[in-house]
SEFIZA-193853 format. One record per residue: x, y, z of N, C-alpha, C in turn; residue in three letters; residue number from 0. Coordinates in steps of 0.02 Angstrom, whole numbers, plus 32768, in hexadecimal, padded with zeros to 4 digits. Last residue first. Example, Ala and Ser with C-alpha at 12.3 -4.5 7.8 and 13.67 -1.06 7.14 Angstrom:
<n.c1:8282, n.c2:7F90, n.c3:8162, ca.c1:82AC, ca.c2:7FCB, ca.c3:8165, c.c1:8285, c.c2:8002, c.c3:818A, residu:ser, num:1> $
<n.c1:8294, n.c2:7EE4, n.c3:8186, ca.c1:8267, ca.c2:7F1F, ca.c3:8186, c.c1:8294, c.c2:7F5B, c.c3:8186, residu:ala, num:0> $
END
This chain:
<n.c1:A341, n.c2:46D7, n.c3:82BD, ca.c1:A300, ca.c2:46B9, ca.c3:82AF, c.c1:A2D4, c.c2:46C2, c.c3:82E7, residu:unk, num:63> $
<n.c1:A3ED, n.c2:46BD, n.c3:8291, ca.c1:A3B7, ca.c2:46E4, ca.c3:82AE, c.c1:A375, c.c2:46C1, c.c3:829F, residu:unk, num:62> $
<n.c1:A49E, n.c2:46A8, n.c3:828E, ca.c1:A45B, ca.c2:468B, ca.c3:828D, c.c1:A429, c.c2:46BB, c.c3:82AD, residu:unk, num:61> $
<n.c1:A50C, n.c2:46FC, n.c3:829A, ca.c1:A505, ca.c2:46D4, ca.c3:825E, c.c1:A4BD, c.c2:46BB, c.c3:8256, residu:unk, num:60> $
<n.c1:A504, n.c2:4737, n.c3:8313, ca.c1:A516, ca.c2:4763, ca.c3:82DB, c.c1:A50E, c.c2:473F, c.c3:8298, residu:unk, num:59> $
<n.c1:A4F0, n.c2:46D0, n.c3:836A, ca.c1:A4B6, ca.c2:46F8, ca.c3:8358, c.c1:A4C5, c.c2:472D, c.c3:8322, residu:unk, num:58> $
<n.c1:A533, n.c2:4634, n.c3:8356, ca.c1:A546, ca.c2:467A, ca.c3:8354, c.c1:A50A, c.c2:46A4, c.c3:833F, residu:unk, num:57> $
<n.c1:A503, n.c2:45B2, n.c3:83C6, ca.c1:A4FF, ca.c2:45D0, ca.c3:8383, c.c1:A511, c.c2:461A, c.c3:8388, residu:unk, num:56> $
<n.c1:A4FC, n.c2:4577, n.c3:8445, ca.c1:A53A, ca.c2:4575, ca.c3:8420, c.c1:A538, c.c2:458F, c.c3:83D8, residu:unk, num:55> $
<n.c1:A48E, n.c2:4588, n.c3:8490, ca.c1:A495, ca.c2:4546, ca.c3:8470, c.c1:A4D1, c.c2:4543, c.c3:8441, residu:unk, num:54> $
<n.c1:A498, n.c2:460B, n.c3:84BC, ca.c1:A493, ca.c2:45D5, ca.c3:84EE, c.c1:A49D, c.c2:4590, c.c3:84D0, residu:unk, num:53> $
<n.c1:A492, n.c2:4656, n.c3:8446, ca.c1:A4D1, ca.c2:4651, ca.c3:846B, c.c1:A4D0, c.c2:4616, c.c3:849B, residu:unk, num:52> $
<n.c1:A409, n.c2:4647, n.c3:8428, ca.c1:A43C, ca.c2:462C, ca.c3:83FB, c.c1:A47F, c.c2:4624, c.c3:841F, residu:unk, num:51> $
<n.c1:A3D7, n.c2:468D, n.c3:8496, ca.c1:A3C5, ca.c2:4647, ca.c3:848D, c.c1:A3F8, c.c2:4626, c.c3:845F, residu:unk, num:50> $
<n.c1:A402, n.c2:470F, n.c3:8481, ca.c1:A41E, ca.c2:46EA, ca.c3:84BA, c.c1:A40E, c.c2:469F, c.c3:84B6, residu:unk, num:49> $
<n.c1:A3B2, n.c2:473F, n.c3:8418, ca.c1:A3F7, ca.c2:472B, ca.c3:840B, c.c1:A417, c.c2:4703, c.c3:8444, residu:unk, num:48> $
<n.c1:A30E, n.c2:46FE, n.c3:8415, ca.c1:A33C, ca.c2:472A, ca.c3:8438, c.c1:A384, c.c2:4712, c.c3:842A, residu:unk, num:47> $
<n.c1:A2B5, n.c2:46E5, n.c3:8380, ca.c1:A2DB, ca.c2:46C6, ca.c3:83B6, c.c1:A30D, c.c2:46F8, c.c3:83D3, residu:unk, num:46> $
<n.c1:A220, n.c2:473F, n.c3:8369, ca.c1:A264, ca.c2:4733, ca.c3:8352, c.c1:A28C, c.c2:4718, c.c3:838D, residu:unk, num:45> $
<n.c1:A182, n.c2:46EC, n.c3:8387, ca.c1:A1B2, ca.c2:4722, ca.c3:838C, c.c1:A1F5, c.c2:470E, c.c3:836F, residu:unk, num:44> $
<n.c1:A0E7, n.c2:46AF, n.c3:83D1, ca.c1:A11A, ca.c2:46B4, ca.c3:839C, c.c1:A14A, c.c2:46EC, c.c3:83AB, residu:unk, num:43> $
<n.c1:A063, n.c2:4644, n.c3:83FB, ca.c1:A095, ca.c2:4673, ca.c3:8413, c.c1:A0CD, c.c2:4674, c.c3:83DF, residu:unk, num:42> $
<n.c1:9FBA, n.c2:461F, n.c3:83E5, ca.c1:9FFC, ca.c2:4622, ca.c3:83C8, c.c1:A026, c.c2:4657, c.c3:83EA, residu:unk, num:41> $
<n.c1:9F42, n.c2:4622, n.c3:8424, ca.c1:9F4F, ca.c2:45E8, ca.c3:83FA, c.c1:9F96, c.c2:45E7, c.c3:83DF, residu:unk, num:40> $
<n.c1:9EE9, n.c2:4652, n.c3:84B1, ca.c1:9F29, ca.c2:4659, ca.c3:848E, c.c1:9F35, c.c2:461A, c.c3:8465, residu:unk, num:39> $
<n.c1:9E44, n.c2:4684, n.c3:84B0, ca.c1:9E70, ca.c2:464B, ca.c3:84B8, c.c1:9EB0, c.c2:4657, c.c3:8490, residu:unk, num:38> $
<n.c1:9DD0, n.c2:46F4, n.c3:8502, ca.c1:9E04, ca.c2:46E6, ca.c3:84D0, c.c1:9E2C, c.c2:46A8, c.c3:84E3, residu:unk, num:37> $
<n.c1:9D7E, n.c2:4716, n.c3:8569, ca.c1:9D5F, ca.c2:4712, ca.c3:8528, c.c1:9D90, c.c2:46FF, c.c3:84F0, residu:unk, num:36> $
<n.c1:9DA7, n.c2:4719, n.c3:85EC, ca.c1:9DC0, ca.c2:474E, ca.c3:85C0, c.c1:9D9C, c.c2:474F, c.c3:857D, residu:unk, num:35> $
<n.c1:9D8D, n.c2:46B2, n.c3:8646, ca.c1:9D60, ca.c2:46ED, ca.c3:8646, c.c1:9D78, c.c2:4726, c.c3:861A, residu:unk, num:34> $
<n.c1:9DE1, n.c2:464B, n.c3:8621, ca.c1:9DEF, ca.c2:4671, ca.c3:865F, c.c1:9DCA, c.c2:46B4, c.c3:8660, residu:unk, num:33> $
<n.c1:9DB4, n.c2:45FA, n.c3:85BF, ca.c1:9DDA, ca.c2:4635, ca.c3:85AA, c.c1:9DEC, c.c2:4663, c.c3:85E5, residu:unk, num:32> $
<n.c1:9D73, n.c2:459B, n.c3:8612, ca.c1:9DA6, ca.c2:4586, ca.c3:85E1, c.c1:9DD2, c.c2:45C1, c.c3:85CD, residu:unk, num:31> $
<n.c1:9D12, n.c2:45E1, n.c3:865B, ca.c1:9D4C, ca.c2:45C4, ca.c3:867E, c.c1:9D84, c.c2:45B1, c.c3:864E, residu:unk, num:30> $
<n.c1:9CE8, n.c2:4672, n.c3:85F5, ca.c1:9CD7, ca.c2:4633, ca.c3:8618, c.c1:9D17, c.c2:461A, c.c3:863A, residu:unk, num:29> $
<n.c1:9CAB, n.c2:46EB, n.c3:8589, ca.c1:9CD0, ca.c2:46DF, ca.c3:85C7, c.c1:9CB9, c.c2:46A0, c.c3:85EA, residu:unk, num:28> $
<n.c1:9C7E, n.c2:4705, n.c3:850A, ca.c1:9C5A, ca.c2:4724, ca.c3:8542, c.c1:9C7F, c.c2:471D, c.c3:8584, residu:unk, num:27> $
<n.c1:9CB0, n.c2:46C4, n.c3:849D, ca.c1:9CCE, ca.c2:4703, ca.c3:84AF, c.c1:9CAD, c.c2:4726, c.c3:84EA, residu:unk, num:26> $
<n.c1:9C70, n.c2:464A, n.c3:8493, ca.c1:9C64, ca.c2:467C, ca.c3:845F, c.c1:9C7F, c.c2:46C1, c.c3:8471, residu:unk, num:25> $
<n.c1:9C8F, n.c2:45E6, n.c3:84EB, ca.c1:9C5E, ca.c2:4618, ca.c3:8501, c.c1:9C4F, c.c2:464D, c.c3:84CC, residu:unk, num:24> $
<n.c1:9CE3, n.c2:4592, n.c3:849D, ca.c1:9CB3, ca.c2:4576, ca.c3:84CD, c.c1:9C7B, c.c2:45A9, c.c3:84DD, residu:unk, num:23> $
<n.c1:9D3B, n.c2:45D8, n.c3:8453, ca.c1:9D0C, ca.c2:45AE, ca.c3:842E, c.c1:9CD7, c.c2:458F, c.c3:845D, residu:unk, num:22> $
<n.c1:9D6B, n.c2:467D, n.c3:846A, ca.c1:9D61, ca.c2:463C, ca.c3:848B, c.c1:9D2A, c.c2:4615, c.c3:8466, residu:unk, num:21> $
<n.c1:9DC0, n.c2:46C3, n.c3:83E1, ca.c1:9D86, ca.c2:46C5, ca.c3:840F, c.c1:9D7C, c.c2:4680, c.c3:842B, residu:unk, num:20> $
<n.c1:9E73, n.c2:46AE, n.c3:83E4, ca.c1:9E32, ca.c2:46A8, ca.c3:83C3, c.c1:9DFB, c.c2:46B1, c.c3:83F8, residu:unk, num:19> $
<n.c1:9F15, n.c2:46FC, n.c3:83D6, ca.c1:9EDD, ca.c2:46E2, ca.c3:83FE, c.c1:9EA0, c.c2:46DC, c.c3:83D1, residu:unk, num:18> $
<n.c1:9FC0, n.c2:46FE, n.c3:83CD, ca.c1:9F83, ca.c2:46FD, ca.c3:83A5, c.c1:9F4E, c.c2:46DB, c.c3:83D0, residu:unk, num:17> $
<n.c1:A047, n.c2:4765, n.c3:8405, ca.c1:A017, ca.c2:472E, ca.c3:8410, c.c1:9FDD, c.c2:4736, c.c3:83E0, residu:unk, num:16> $
<n.c1:A0F7, n.c2:478B, n.c3:83FE, ca.c1:A0B1, ca.c2:4798, ca.c3:83ED, c.c1:A088, c.c2:475B, c.c3:83FD, residu:unk, num:15> $
<n.c1:A194, n.c2:47E0, n.c3:841E, ca.c1:A166, ca.c2:47A7, ca.c3:8425, c.c1:A11F, c.c2:47BC, c.c3:8413, residu:unk, num:14> $
<n.c1:A234, n.c2:480E, n.c3:83D2, ca.c1:A1F6, ca.c2:481A, ca.c3:83F8, c.c1:A1CA, c.c2:47DC, c.c3:83F8, residu:unk, num:13> $
<n.c1:A269, n.c2:4786, n.c3:8425, ca.c1:A271, ca.c2:47CF, ca.c3:842A, c.c1:A269, c.c2:47ED, c.c3:83E4, residu:unk, num:12> $
<n.c1:A25F, n.c2:46F4, n.c3:8490, ca.c1:A255, ca.c2:4717, ca.c3:8450, c.c1:A258, c.c2:4762, c.c3:845B, residu:unk, num:11> $
<n.c1:A26A, n.c2:46C0, n.c3:850D, ca.c1:A295, ca.c2:46A4, ca.c3:84DA, c.c1:A28C, c.c2:46C3, c.c3:8496, residu:unk, num:10> $
<n.c1:A20A, n.c2:46F4, n.c3:8563, ca.c1:A251, ca.c2:4701, ca.c3:8572, c.c1:A281, c.c2:46E8, c.c3:853C, residu:unk, num:9> $
<n.c1:A188, n.c2:474D, n.c3:8518, ca.c1:A1A2, ca.c2:470A, ca.c3:8525, c.c1:A1ED, c.c2:4714, c.c3:8530, residu:unk, num:8> $
<n.c1:A104, n.c2:47BB, n.c3:8514, ca.c1:A147, ca.c2:47B0, ca.c3:852C, c.c1:A153, c.c2:4766, c.c3:8535, residu:unk, num:7> $
<n.c1:A0AB, n.c2:4812, n.c3:848E, ca.c1:A0AE, ca.c2:47EB, ca.c3:84CB, c.c1:A0F6, c.c2:47E7, c.c3:84E3, residu:unk, num:6> $
<n.c1:A032, n.c2:485E, n.c3:8423, ca.c1:A076, ca.c2:485B, ca.c3:843D, c.c1:A075, c.c2:4835, c.c3:847F, residu:unk, num:5> $
<n.c1:9FB5, n.c2:4800, n.c3:83C9, ca.c1:9FCB, ca.c2:4833, ca.c3:83F9, c.c1:A013, c.c2:4828, c.c3:840F, residu:unk, num:4> $
<n.c1:9F2A, n.c2:47E2, n.c3:8369, ca.c1:9F73, ca.c2:47DD, ca.c3:8369, c.c1:9F8C, c.c2:4813, c.c3:8397, residu:unk, num:3> $
<n.c1:9E91, n.c2:4787, n.c3:8367, ca.c1:9EB8, ca.c2:47C3, ca.c3:8378, c.c1:9F02, c.c2:47B2, c.c3:837B, residu:unk, num:2> $
<n.c1:9DF6, n.c2:4758, n.c3:8321, ca.c1:9E3E, ca.c2:474B, ca.c3:8326, c.c1:9E60, c.c2:478C, c.c3:833B, residu:unk, num:1> $
<n.c1:9D54, n.c2:470F, n.c3:8338, ca.c1:9D81, ca.c2:4747, ca.c3:832E, c.c1:9DC9, c.c2:4731, c.c3:833B, residu:unk, num:0> $
END
């Protein structure tokens, strides 16, 4: 299974995560997935404008 959910990363705004069912336990819960049944495979989001400012790019010109 696959799930897409809202999340928080300090460098993106908004943020999301993509998880898959644990390939070790089949989603039942084990030490690898910390008993959740899920493994995070991807974190994503739009870059927070403060990140652009911190590296000298104008956030009014650049986004992503």
